[in-house]
N, C-alpha and C positions, 0 to 999 in steps of 0.2 A: 640953879637956873644951867645956870652955862653947862657946869661938869655935870649934870642929870642928861642934857643933850650929848655933852660929849663922848659921856658913858655906854649912854643910846646909842651912840652910830660908831662908835666903836665893836661893839657888840653885834652890829646888823653886818657891817663888813665880815668879823668874821664869820660871821653864817656864813654869808657868801660866797668864803674861801674857802672857805671845808665842807660846802657841800658837796653834794656828791648826784650830777642828774641821771636819768637815766641812761644816756643813752654811755654814759661815765661808767656805769654801773655794771653794765651788756657786755662793756671790754673789756673792763678787769673779771668778769665769768667767764668771755673764749677764751680771754689771756689765759687765766689759770685751767681751764682746761685745756687748751694746746700744748700748756709744758703737760701735765698729765696722762693726758694721750700721747705721748714722748714717751714718757717714761715707759708706758705701757710695748711701743716700737723697740724702744733700747732694750725694755727688758727678755723681748721672747727673741729666742737666739736664728740665727738666719732659716735654718731645718726646722722650724716653727712654726717660719709664715706657712709652707701648703699642708700643715696641718689639721687635720679636721678631729672631731670629737668622735664619732662617726660620719660612714661616709656621705646618709642624709643634709647634713650638717653644713655652713660656710665653715671655709679655712679659715686661720687667723686672718690672712694679708683679705680675703672676698669679704668679712668682718670686717675688717678698716676701710679698706676700699669702698663696701657699702657706707660706709657710716662721713665717709666722704662725700661723696655718689648725691649721699639726703643732704648734707650739710649745702654743697648745688646748690640743690633744689630747691630747699627751700630758703633759701637767701634768693633763688635769682625772682625767685612766683613772689618774695613780697617786699625785690627790690624794684624788683624791671631791669636790672642789671644779667647780660648775659651770662651765663655759665660758659667757662673756657676747655670744655668739655663736652663734645656732642657726641660721643660714646661713650659708655656706661666703664669707670673705671673699676669694678669688680668682674669686667669678662673683658678687662686689659687680660693680652699676652704675657710684660714683663709684674711679676707677681713677688719681684725681690725686695730683702728689708728695704736695700736702699728706694727702690720706685714706690712702695706703698705706704713708705716713710714720708716721701720728700711730695707725694699727690697728697697725702690725708693730711701733712702738715700747711700745704696750699692750698687747703680747703678750708682752717682755720684762718691765714689771714683773709680769705674773700670777705668773710664776716667782720673779721676783725675792721676790715678798712670800709667796704661799709656803713659800718656801724660810726664808723670816723669823716664817715662823711655826708650822715644823720643831725637831727635836733630833737631833741625831745620830743615835739608837735609832729616830726613825722610820725613817729611811734603808734601815733594815736586816730593814721590815714589804716581806709577800709582797704581792702583786701581782699583777692580768692586767690585760696589757695590749697591748691587736690581738692576743691571746686565746695570748698568751703569756705566764707564771710568771714573771716578773722582780720584784728587788725592787724597791724605790722608789728607790734611789740609781741602779741602773743605768735602770729608766724617765728621768733626768731628766742619764744619761751619753750615752745615746739620744739625747735631743730633743739634744744639747749641738752630735753628731755631726748631725746630720740639720741644724739650722740653721746648719752651716757649713758643711756637700754645699753647700745653698745661696745661703749669699754666694756660695760660692768659683765658682759657679759664672758669678758674676753679671759676675765680672774681666772673661768678654770680654763680653758687652753694654756695659759701659762703656767696652773699649777700643775698638768697634766702632764706638761714634757720638765720637772720636777725643778721648776724655777719660783722663788719667792716675787709673785707679784708687787706693786710698788704700796707704798705707804696714802693711804686714805690721803688726799687733797678738800679740805671743804672751806677752805682760805688759804 
């Protein structure tokens, strides 16, 4: 009986140590997304940051700045944390590789730091984001979907500049 009880306690302890909380998983996903996005930012040559596949499309820099703008907007709305930017990054005068890379990666840090301050229960709170009633978790998920969409669009920009885009990074 003691062996069975001890085995059960050890199993429970092991499961507790290796269990991944919802916030921990989201942090890992956004850290992976940040690393993957940095590979895109690094892959595009400096002269490609102003590149637009067609005149009516955003430039590569504007795509990445838009991604960052919306990272800040979603997470600010979901958490109440103020964005450090009052103006749109997409409309910033400095669209250089250095400035865009910093702004984009900083937006991921904003998300990751917000998640690190949260508990799983916080993800279930109700918030209004862009006029929609959502759970905090859903706002983070929609932001993840949005950044994935815009990063994916830039694959074509990179290829049109004659550069091989980064390998897919699912895990």
